[in-house]
mmCIF file of the N, C-alpha and C atoms, coordinates in Angstrom:
data_MODEL
# 
_entry.id   MODEL 
# 
loop_
_atom_site.group_PDB 
_atom_site.id 
_atom_site.type_symbol 
_atom_site.label_atom_id 
_atom_site.label_alt_id 
_atom_site.label_comp_id 
_atom_site.label_asym_id 
_atom_site.label_entity_id 
_atom_site.label_seq_id 
_atom_site.pdbx_PDB_ins_code 
_atom_site.Cartn_x 
_atom_site.Cartn_y 
_atom_site.Cartn_z 
_atom_site.occupancy 
_atom_site.B_iso_or_equiv 
_atom_site.pdbx_formal_charge 
_atom_site.auth_seq_id 
_atom_site.auth_comp_id 
_atom_site.auth_asym_id 
_atom_site.auth_atom_id 
_atom_site.pdbx_PDB_model_num 
ATOM 1   N N  . MET A 1 1  ? -26.415 12.486 19.271  1.00 0.00 ? 1  MET A N  1 
ATOM 2   C CA . MET A 1 1  ? -26.326 13.521 18.260  1.00 0.00 ? 1  MET A CA 1 
ATOM 3   C C  . MET A 1 1  ? -25.331 13.119 17.164  1.00 0.00 ? 1  MET A C  1 
ATOM 4   N N  . ASN A 1 2  ? -24.215 12.537 17.580  1.00 0.00 ? 2  ASN A N  1 
ATOM 5   C CA . ASN A 1 2  ? -23.221 12.093 16.598  1.00 0.00 ? 2  ASN A CA 1 
ATOM 6   C C  . ASN A 1 2  ? -23.780 10.977 15.707  1.00 0.00 ? 2  ASN A C  1 
ATOM 7   N N  . GLN A 1 3  ? -24.611 10.137 16.304  1.00 0.00 ? 3  GLN A N  1 
ATOM 8   C CA . GLN A 1 3  ? -25.216 9.058  15.518  1.00 0.00 ? 3  GLN A CA 1 
ATOM 9   C C  . GLN A 1 3  ? -26.124 9.620  14.430  1.00 0.00 ? 3  GLN A C  1 
ATOM 10  N N  . ILE A 1 4  ? -26.856 10.660 14.791  1.00 0.00 ? 4  ILE A N  1 
ATOM 11  C CA . ILE A 1 4  ? -27.744 11.293 13.816  1.00 0.00 ? 4  ILE A CA 1 
ATOM 12  C C  . ILE A 1 4  ? -26.923 11.922 12.689  1.00 0.00 ? 4  ILE A C  1 
ATOM 13  N N  . LEU A 1 5  ? -25.842 12.618 13.045  1.00 0.00 ? 5  LEU A N  1 
ATOM 14  C CA . LEU A 1 5  ? -24.976 13.235 12.034  1.00 0.00 ? 5  LEU A CA 1 
ATOM 15  C C  . LEU A 1 5  ? -24.338 12.173 11.142  1.00 0.00 ? 5  LEU A C  1 
ATOM 16  N N  . ASP A 1 6  ? -23.896 11.090 11.735  1.00 0.00 ? 6  ASP A N  1 
ATOM 17  C CA . ASP A 1 6  ? -23.306 9.999  10.956  1.00 0.00 ? 6  ASP A CA 1 
ATOM 18  C C  . ASP A 1 6  ? -24.323 9.422  9.975   1.00 0.00 ? 6  ASP A C  1 
ATOM 19  N N  . LYS A 1 7  ? -25.535 9.220  10.476  1.00 0.00 ? 7  LYS A N  1 
ATOM 20  C CA . LYS A 1 7  ? -26.600 8.674  9.636   1.00 0.00 ? 7  LYS A CA 1 
ATOM 21  C C  . LYS A 1 7  ? -26.927 9.636  8.494   1.00 0.00 ? 7  LYS A C  1 
ATOM 22  N N  . LEU A 1 8  ? -27.007 10.942 8.788   1.00 0.00 ? 8  LEU A N  1 
ATOM 23  C CA . LEU A 1 8  ? -27.273 11.941 7.754   1.00 0.00 ? 8  LEU A CA 1 
ATOM 24  C C  . LEU A 1 8  ? -26.163 11.969 6.706   1.00 0.00 ? 8  LEU A C  1 
ATOM 25  N N  . GLN A 1 9  ? -24.925 11.846 7.130   1.00 0.00 ? 9  GLN A N  1 
ATOM 26  C CA . GLN A 1 9  ? -23.808 11.820 6.194   1.00 0.00 ? 9  GLN A CA 1 
ATOM 27  C C  . GLN A 1 9  ? -23.869 10.577 5.303   1.00 0.00 ? 9  GLN A C  1 
ATOM 28  N N  . MET A 1 10 ? -24.257 9.457  5.895   1.00 0.00 ? 10 MET A N  1 
ATOM 29  C CA . MET A 1 10 ? -24.389 8.227  5.136   1.00 0.00 ? 10 MET A CA 1 
ATOM 30  C C  . MET A 1 10 ? -25.510 8.368  4.095   1.00 0.00 ? 10 MET A C  1 
ATOM 31  N N  . ILE A 1 11 ? -26.623 8.945  4.500   1.00 0.00 ? 11 ILE A N  1 
ATOM 32  C CA . ILE A 1 11 ? -27.739 9.167  3.582   1.00 0.00 ? 11 ILE A CA 1 
ATOM 33  C C  . ILE A 1 11 ? -27.321 10.129 2.474   1.00 0.00 ? 11 ILE A C  1 
ATOM 34  N N  . GLU A 1 12 ? -26.611 11.187 2.839   1.00 0.00 ? 12 GLU A N  1 
ATOM 35  C CA . GLU A 1 12 ? -26.137 12.155 1.852   1.00 0.00 ? 12 GLU A CA 1 
ATOM 36  C C  . GLU A 1 12 ? -25.228 11.474 0.826   1.00 0.00 ? 12 GLU A C  1 
ATOM 37  N N  . HIS A 1 13 ? -24.369 10.603 1.298   1.00 0.00 ? 13 HIS A N  1 
ATOM 38  C CA . HIS A 1 13 ? -23.474 9.863  0.397   1.00 0.00 ? 13 HIS A CA 1 
ATOM 39  C C  . HIS A 1 13 ? -24.285 8.947  -0.538  1.00 0.00 ? 13 HIS A C  1 
ATOM 40  N N  . GLU A 1 14 ? -25.273 8.264  -0.019  1.00 0.00 ? 14 GLU A N  1 
ATOM 41  C CA . GLU A 1 14 ? -26.119 7.382  -0.826  1.00 0.00 ? 14 GLU A CA 1 
ATOM 42  C C  . GLU A 1 14 ? -26.886 8.172  -1.886  1.00 0.00 ? 14 GLU A C  1 
ATOM 43  N N  . VAL A 1 15 ? -27.423 9.328  -1.498  1.00 0.00 ? 15 VAL A N  1 
ATOM 44  C CA . VAL A 1 15 ? -28.142 10.183 -2.454  1.00 0.00 ? 15 VAL A CA 1 
ATOM 45  C C  . VAL A 1 15 ? -27.191 10.658 -3.547  1.00 0.00 ? 15 VAL A C  1 
ATOM 46  N N  . SER A 1 16 ? -25.992 11.009 -3.174  1.00 0.00 ? 16 SER A N  1 
ATOM 47  C CA . SER A 1 16 ? -24.988 11.440 -4.144  1.00 0.00 ? 16 SER A CA 1 
ATOM 48  C C  . SER A 1 16 ? -24.675 10.313 -5.124  1.00 0.00 ? 16 SER A C  1 
ATOM 49  N N  . ASP A 1 17 ? -24.536 9.091  -4.631  1.00 0.00 ? 17 ASP A N  1 
ATOM 50  C CA . ASP A 1 17 ? -24.291 7.929  -5.493  1.00 0.00 ? 17 ASP A CA 1 
ATOM 51  C C  . ASP A 1 17 ? -25.451 7.710  -6.455  1.00 0.00 ? 17 ASP A C  1 
ATOM 52  N N  . ILE A 1 18 ? -26.664 7.852  -5.953  1.00 0.00 ? 18 ILE A N  1 
ATOM 53  C CA . ILE A 1 18 ? -27.847 7.677  -6.798  1.00 0.00 ? 18 ILE A CA 1 
ATOM 54  C C  . ILE A 1 18 ? -27.850 8.712  -7.914  1.00 0.00 ? 18 ILE A C  1 
ATOM 55  N N  . LYS A 1 19 ? -27.584 9.968  -7.580  1.00 0.00 ? 19 LYS A N  1 
ATOM 56  C CA . LYS A 1 19 ? -27.557 11.034 -8.580  1.00 0.00 ? 19 LYS A CA 1 
ATOM 57  C C  . LYS A 1 19 ? -26.486 10.768 -9.632  1.00 0.00 ? 19 LYS A C  1 
ATOM 58  N N  . THR A 1 20 ? -25.356 10.223 -9.204  1.00 0.00 ? 20 THR A N  1 
ATOM 59  C CA . THR A 1 20 ? -24.250 9.946  -10.117 1.00 0.00 ? 20 THR A CA 1 
ATOM 60  C C  . THR A 1 20 ? -24.575 8.806  -11.067 1.00 0.00 ? 20 THR A C  1 
ATOM 61  N N  . ASN A 1 21 ? -25.279 7.805  -10.578 1.00 0.00 ? 21 ASN A N  1 
ATOM 62  C CA . ASN A 1 21 ? -25.483 6.581  -11.349 1.00 0.00 ? 21 ASN A CA 1 
ATOM 63  C C  . ASN A 1 21 ? -26.816 6.484  -12.079 1.00 0.00 ? 21 ASN A C  1 
ATOM 64  N N  . MET A 1 22 ? -27.718 7.386  -11.847 1.00 0.00 ? 22 MET A N  1 
ATOM 65  C CA . MET A 1 22 ? -29.041 7.308  -12.460 1.00 0.00 ? 22 MET A CA 1 
ATOM 66  C C  . MET A 1 22 ? -29.188 8.368  -13.548 1.00 0.00 ? 22 MET A C  1 
ATOM 67  N N  . ALA A 1 23 ? -29.933 8.015  -14.581 1.00 0.00 ? 23 ALA A N  1 
ATOM 68  C CA . ALA A 1 23 ? -30.228 8.965  -15.657 1.00 0.00 ? 23 ALA A CA 1 
ATOM 69  C C  . ALA A 1 23 ? -31.591 9.593  -15.394 1.00 0.00 ? 23 ALA A C  1 
ATOM 70  N N  . THR A 1 24 ? -31.732 10.815 -15.844 1.00 0.00 ? 24 THR A N  1 
ATOM 71  C CA . THR A 1 24 ? -33.030 11.478 -15.715 1.00 0.00 ? 24 THR A CA 1 
ATOM 72  C C  . THR A 1 24 ? -33.933 11.029 -16.858 1.00 0.00 ? 24 THR A C  1 
ATOM 73  N N  . LYS A 1 25 ? -35.219 11.246 -16.705 1.00 0.00 ? 25 LYS A N  1 
ATOM 74  C CA . LYS A 1 25 ? -36.152 10.918 -17.773 1.00 0.00 ? 25 LYS A CA 1 
ATOM 75  C C  . LYS A 1 25 ? -35.832 11.731 -19.021 1.00 0.00 ? 25 LYS A C  1 
ATOM 76  N N  . GLN A 1 26 ? -35.385 12.959 -18.836 1.00 0.00 ? 26 GLN A N  1 
ATOM 77  C CA . GLN A 1 26 ? -35.029 13.809 -19.970 1.00 0.00 ? 26 GLN A CA 1 
ATOM 78  C C  . GLN A 1 26 ? -33.832 13.216 -20.722 1.00 0.00 ? 26 GLN A C  1 
ATOM 79  N N  . GLU A 1 27 ? -32.827 12.736 -19.986 1.00 0.00 ? 27 GLU A N  1 
ATOM 80  C CA . GLU A 1 27 ? -31.668 12.118 -20.627 1.00 0.00 ? 27 GLU A CA 1 
ATOM 81  C C  . GLU A 1 27 ? -32.077 10.869 -21.404 1.00 0.00 ? 27 GLU A C  1 
ATOM 82  N N  . LEU A 1 28 ? -32.946 10.069 -20.819 1.00 0.00 ? 28 LEU A N  1 
ATOM 83  C CA . LEU A 1 28 ? -33.427 8.864  -21.498 1.00 0.00 ? 28 LEU A CA 1 
ATOM 84  C C  . LEU A 1 28 ? -34.200 9.226  -22.763 1.00 0.00 ? 28 LEU A C  1 
ATOM 85  N N  . GLU A 1 29 ? -35.010 10.265 -22.690 1.00 0.00 ? 29 GLU A N  1 
ATOM 86  C CA . GLU A 1 29 ? -35.782 10.702 -23.851 1.00 0.00 ? 29 GLU A CA 1 
ATOM 87  C C  . GLU A 1 29 ? -34.854 11.186 -24.964 1.00 0.00 ? 29 GLU A C  1 
ATOM 88  N N  . GLU A 1 30 ? -33.787 11.891 -24.598 1.00 0.00 ? 30 GLU A N  1 
ATOM 89  C CA . GLU A 1 30 ? -32.818 12.371 -25.590 1.00 0.00 ? 30 GLU A CA 1 
ATOM 90  C C  . GLU A 1 30 ? -32.132 11.195 -26.281 1.00 0.00 ? 30 GLU A C  1 
ATOM 91  N N  . VAL A 1 31 ? -31.757 10.186 -25.512 1.00 0.00 ? 31 VAL A N  1 
ATOM 92  C CA . VAL A 1 31 ? -31.129 8.996  -26.091 1.00 0.00 ? 31 VAL A CA 1 
ATOM 93  C C  . VAL A 1 31 ? -32.108 8.294  -27.024 1.00 0.00 ? 31 VAL A C  1 
ATOM 94  N N  . LYS A 1 32 ? -33.350 8.164  -26.584 1.00 0.00 ? 32 LYS A N  1 
ATOM 95  C CA . LYS A 1 32 ? -34.386 7.530  -27.405 1.00 0.00 ? 32 LYS A CA 1 
ATOM 96  C C  . LYS A 1 32 ? -34.571 8.290  -28.712 1.00 0.00 ? 32 LYS A C  1 
ATOM 97  N N  . GLN A 1 33 ? -34.635 9.606  -28.632 1.00 0.00 ? 33 GLN A N  1 
ATOM 98  C CA . GLN A 1 33 ? -34.807 10.423 -29.839 1.00 0.00 ? 33 GLN A CA 1 
ATOM 99  C C  . GLN A 1 33 ? -33.615 10.269 -30.779 1.00 0.00 ? 33 GLN A C  1 
ATOM 100 N N  . ASN A 1 34 ? -32.403 10.232 -30.214 1.00 0.00 ? 34 ASN A N  1 
ATOM 101 C CA . ASN A 1 34 ? -31.203 10.064 -31.041 1.00 0.00 ? 34 ASN A CA 1 
ATOM 102 C C  . ASN A 1 34 ? -31.232 8.723  -31.771 1.00 0.00 ? 34 ASN A C  1 
ATOM 103 N N  . PHE A 1 35 ? -31.598 7.654  -31.047 1.00 0.00 ? 35 PHE A N  1 
ATOM 104 C CA . PHE A 1 35 ? -31.682 6.342  -31.675 1.00 0.00 ? 35 PHE A CA 1 
ATOM 105 C C  . PHE A 1 35 ? -32.757 6.320  -32.747 1.00 0.00 ? 35 PHE A C  1 
ATOM 106 N N  . THR A 1 36 ? -33.885 6.939  -32.462 1.00 0.00 ? 36 THR A N  1 
ATOM 107 C CA . THR A 1 36 ? -34.979 6.977  -33.434 1.00 0.00 ? 36 THR A CA 1 
ATOM 108 C C  . THR A 1 36 ? -34.538 7.716  -34.692 1.00 0.00 ? 36 THR A C  1 
ATOM 109 N N  . THR A 1 37 ? -33.881 8.837  -34.520 1.00 0.00 ? 37 THR A N  1 
ATOM 110 C CA . THR A 1 37 ? -33.389 9.620  -35.659 1.00 0.00 ? 37 THR A CA 1 
ATOM 111 C C  . THR A 1 37 ? -32.382 8.815  -36.470 1.00 0.00 ? 37 THR A C  1 
ATOM 112 N N  . GLU A 1 38 ? -31.446 8.168  -35.777 1.00 0.00 ? 38 GLU A N  1 
ATOM 113 C CA . GLU A 1 38 ? -30.444 7.366  -36.480 1.00 0.00 ? 38 GLU A CA 1 
ATOM 114 C C  . GLU A 1 38 ? -31.096 6.208  -37.233 1.00 0.00 ? 38 GLU A C  1 
ATOM 115 N N  . LEU A 1 39 ? -32.071 5.563  -36.625 1.00 0.00 ? 39 LEU A N  1 
ATOM 116 C CA . LEU A 1 39 ? -32.765 4.460  -37.266 1.00 0.00 ? 39 LEU A CA 1 
ATOM 117 C C  . LEU A 1 39 ? -33.500 4.938  -38.512 1.00 0.00 ? 39 LEU A C  1 
ATOM 118 N N  . GLU A 1 40 ? -34.169 6.083  -38.410 1.00 0.00 ? 40 GLU A N  1 
ATOM 119 C CA . GLU A 1 40 ? -34.876 6.632  -39.566 1.00 0.00 ? 40 GLU A CA 1 
ATOM 120 C C  . GLU A 1 40 ? -33.893 6.991  -40.679 1.00 0.00 ? 40 GLU A C  1 
ATOM 121 N N  . ASP A 1 41 ? -32.730 7.528  -40.313 1.00 0.00 ? 41 ASP A N  1 
ATOM 122 C CA . ASP A 1 41 ? -31.704 7.841  -41.321 1.00 0.00 ? 41 ASP A CA 1 
ATOM 123 C C  . ASP A 1 41 ? -31.224 6.571  -42.015 1.00 0.00 ? 41 ASP A C  1 
ATOM 124 N N  . ILE A 1 42 ? -31.021 5.522  -41.253 1.00 0.00 ? 42 ILE A N  1 
ATOM 125 C CA . ILE A 1 42 ? -30.584 4.252  -41.829 1.00 0.00 ? 42 ILE A CA 1 
ATOM 126 C C  . ILE A 1 42 ? -31.650 3.716  -42.774 1.00 0.00 ? 42 ILE A C  1 
ATOM 127 N N  . LYS A 1 43 ? -32.886 3.737  -42.327 1.00 0.00 ? 43 LYS A N  1 
ATOM 128 C CA . LYS A 1 43 ? -33.978 3.249  -43.180 1.00 0.00 ? 43 LYS A CA 1 
ATOM 129 C C  . LYS A 1 43 ? -34.069 4.053  -44.469 1.00 0.00 ? 43 LYS A C  1 
ATOM 130 N N  . ALA A 1 44 ? -33.886 5.368  -44.365 1.00 0.00 ? 44 ALA A N  1 
ATOM 131 C CA . ALA A 1 44 ? -34.005 6.236  -45.536 1.00 0.00 ? 44 ALA A CA 1 
ATOM 132 C C  . ALA A 1 44 ? -32.870 6.018  -46.525 1.00 0.00 ? 44 ALA A C  1 
ATOM 133 N N  . ASN A 1 45 ? -31.710 5.584  -46.037 1.00 0.00 ? 45 ASN A N  1 
ATOM 134 C CA . ASN A 1 45 ? -30.535 5.477  -46.901 1.00 0.00 ? 45 ASN A CA 1 
ATOM 135 C C  . ASN A 1 45 ? -30.183 4.054  -47.313 1.00 0.00 ? 45 ASN A C  1 
ATOM 136 N N  . MET A 1 46 ? -30.908 3.093  -46.815 1.00 0.00 ? 46 MET A N  1 
ATOM 137 C CA . MET A 1 46 ? -30.600 1.701  -47.144 1.00 0.00 ? 46 MET A CA 1 
ATOM 138 C C  . MET A 1 46 ? -31.575 1.169  -48.190 1.00 0.00 ? 46 MET A C  1 
ATOM 139 N N  . ALA A 1 47 ? -31.057 0.322  -49.046 1.00 0.00 ? 47 ALA A N  1 
ATOM 140 C CA . ALA A 1 47 ? -31.904 -0.343 -50.035 1.00 0.00 ? 47 ALA A CA 1 
ATOM 141 C C  . ALA A 1 47 ? -32.285 -1.719 -49.496 1.00 0.00 ? 47 ALA A C  1 
ATOM 142 N N  . THR A 1 48 ? -33.437 -2.199 -49.925 1.00 0.00 ? 48 THR A N  1 
ATOM 143 C CA . THR A 1 48 ? -33.818 -3.550 -49.550 1.00 0.00 ? 48 THR A CA 1 
ATOM 144 C C  . THR A 1 48 ? -33.099 -4.536 -50.465 1.00 0.00 ? 48 THR A C  1 
ATOM 145 N N  . LYS A 1 49 ? -33.081 -5.778 -50.085 1.00 0.00 ? 49 LYS A N  1 
ATOM 146 C CA . LYS A 1 49 ? -32.466 -6.796 -50.933 1.00 0.00 ? 49 LYS A CA 1 
ATOM 147 C C  . LYS A 1 49 ? -33.194 -6.882 -52.273 1.00 0.00 ? 49 LYS A C  1 
ATOM 148 N N  . ARG A 1 50 ? -34.499 -6.698 -52.232 1.00 0.00 ? 50 ARG A N  1 
ATOM 149 C CA . ARG A 1 50 ? -35.290 -6.725 -53.468 1.00 0.00 ? 50 ARG A CA 1 
ATOM 150 C C  . ARG A 1 50 ? -34.857 -5.584 -54.393 1.00 0.00 ? 50 ARG A C  1 
ATOM 151 N N  . GLU A 1 51 ? -34.704 -4.372 -53.845 1.00 0.00 ? 51 GLU A N  1 
ATOM 152 C CA . GLU A 1 51 ? -34.267 -3.235 -54.651 1.00 0.00 ? 51 GLU A CA 1 
ATOM 153 C C  . GLU A 1 51 ? -32.878 -3.483 -55.235 1.00 0.00 ? 51 GLU A C  1 
ATOM 154 N N  . LEU A 1 52 ? -32.009 -4.036 -54.440 1.00 0.00 ? 52 LEU A N  1 
ATOM 155 C CA . LEU A 1 52 ? -30.662 -4.345 -54.900 1.00 0.00 ? 52 LEU A CA 1 
ATOM 156 C C  . LEU A 1 52 ? -30.700 -5.367 -56.034 1.00 0.00 ? 52 LEU A C  1 
ATOM 157 N N  . GLU A 1 53 ? -31.527 -6.371 -55.890 1.00 0.00 ? 53 GLU A N  1 
ATOM 158 C CA . GLU A 1 53 ? -31.664 -7.396 -56.925 1.00 0.00 ? 53 GLU A CA 1 
ATOM 159 C C  . GLU A 1 53 ? -32.218 -6.795 -58.211 1.00 0.00 ? 53 GLU A C  1 
ATOM 160 N N  . GLU A 1 54 ? -33.184 -5.869 -58.113 1.00 0.00 ? 54 GLU A N  1 
ATOM 161 C CA . GLU A 1 54 ? -33.735 -5.208 -59.291 1.00 0.00 ? 54 GLU A CA 1 
ATOM 162 C C  . GLU A 1 54 ? -32.664 -4.408 -60.024 1.00 0.00 ? 54 GLU A C  1 
ATOM 163 N N  . VAL A 1 55 ? -31.853 -3.684 -59.275 1.00 0.00 ? 55 VAL A N  1 
ATOM 164 C CA . VAL A 1 55 ? -30.769 -2.907 -59.891 1.00 0.00 ? 55 VAL A CA 1 
ATOM 165 C C  . VAL A 1 55 ? -29.761 -3.855 -60.547 1.00 0.00 ? 55 VAL A C  1 
ATOM 166 N N  . ARG A 1 56 ? -29.437 -4.918 -59.869 1.00 0.00 ? 56 ARG A N  1 
ATOM 167 C CA . ARG A 1 56 ? -28.492 -5.900 -60.408 1.00 0.00 ? 56 ARG A CA 1 
ATOM 168 C C  . ARG A 1 56 ? -29.028 -6.505 -61.707 1.00 0.00 ? 56 ARG A C  1 
ATOM 169 N N  . ASN A 1 57 ? -30.322 -6.840 -61.704 1.00 0.00 ? 57 ASN A N  1 
ATOM 170 C CA . ASN A 1 57 ? -30.930 -7.412 -62.909 1.00 0.00 ? 57 ASN A CA 1 
ATOM 171 C C  . ASN A 1 57 ? -30.932 -6.424 -64.064 1.00 0.00 ? 57 ASN A C  1 
ATOM 172 N N  . ARG A 1 58 ? -31.277 -5.161 -63.799 1.00 0.00 ? 58 ARG A N  1 
ATOM 173 C CA . ARG A 1 58 ? -31.264 -4.138 -64.851 1.00 0.00 ? 58 ARG A CA 1 
ATOM 174 C C  . ARG A 1 58 ? -29.859 -3.956 -65.412 1.00 0.00 ? 58 ARG A C  1 
ATOM 175 N N  . PHE A 1 59 ? -28.887 -3.921 -64.522 1.00 0.00 ? 59 PHE A N  1 
ATOM 176 C CA . PHE A 1 59 ? -27.502 -3.751 -64.931 1.00 0.00 ? 59 PHE A CA 1 
ATOM 177 C C  . PHE A 1 59 ? -27.056 -4.919 -65.800 1.00 0.00 ? 59 PHE A C  1 
ATOM 178 N N  . THR A 1 60 ? -27.404 -6.119 -65.380 1.00 0.00 ? 60 THR A N  1 
ATOM 179 C CA . THR A 1 60 ? -27.037 -7.325 -66.127 1.00 0.00 ? 60 THR A CA 1 
ATOM 180 C C  . THR A 1 60 ? -27.692 -7.319 -67.506 1.00 0.00 ? 60 THR A C  1 
ATOM 181 N N  . LYS A 1 61 ? -28.987 -6.963 -67.577 1.00 0.00 ? 61 LYS A N  1 
ATOM 182 C CA . LYS A 1 61 ? -29.699 -6.913 -68.851 1.00 0.00 ? 61 LYS A CA 1 
ATOM 183 C C  . LYS A 1 61 ? -29.089 -5.879 -69.783 1.00 0.00 ? 61 LYS A C  1 
ATOM 184 N N  . GLU A 1 62 ? -28.750 -4.716 -69.248 1.00 0.00 ? 62 GLU A N  1 
ATOM 185 C CA . GLU A 1 62 ? -28.201 -3.639 -70.072 1.00 0.00 ? 62 GLU A CA 1 
ATOM 186 C C  . GLU A 1 62 ? -26.816 -4.005 -70.616 1.00 0.00 ? 62 GLU A C  1 
ATOM 187 N N  . HIS A 1 63 ? -26.043 -4.734 -69.866 1.00 0.00 ? 63 HIS A N  1 
ATOM 188 C CA . HIS A 1 63 ? -24.688 -5.062 -70.289 1.00 0.00 ? 63 HIS A CA 1 
ATOM 189 C C  . HIS A 1 63 ? -24.594 -6.380 -71.055 1.00 0.00 ? 63 HIS A C  1 
ATOM 190 N N  . SER A 1 64 ? -25.693 -7.085 -71.134 1.00 0.00 ? 64 SER A N  1 
ATOM 191 C CA . SER A 1 64 ? -25.685 -8.347 -71.893 1.00 0.00 ? 64 SER A CA 1 
ATOM 192 C C  . SER A 1 64 ? -26.180 -8.123 -73.323 1.00 0.00 ? 64 SER A C  1 
ATOM 193 N N  . ARG A 1 65 ? -26.562 -6.913 -73.641 1.00 0.00 ? 65 ARG A N  1 
ATOM 194 C CA . ARG A 1 65 ? -27.087 -6.610 -74.991 1.00 0.00 ? 65 ARG A CA 1 
ATOM 195 C C  . ARG A 1 65 ? -25.970 -6.402 -75.949 1.00 0.00 ? 65 ARG A C  1 
# 
């Protein structure tokens, strides 16, 4: 009987460790959504090198007149 109780306690401890160290699918989805949102914000607010070069060229042309 003591062996069974010991084994159950060991299993309970292992399950507790698993719960502590594992993420739920919902948590993973939230992280994914946060990264996706941040990436979209970065894309929306960043200029491409081509756009930057166009602005630089316009600025140079306007100030060389």
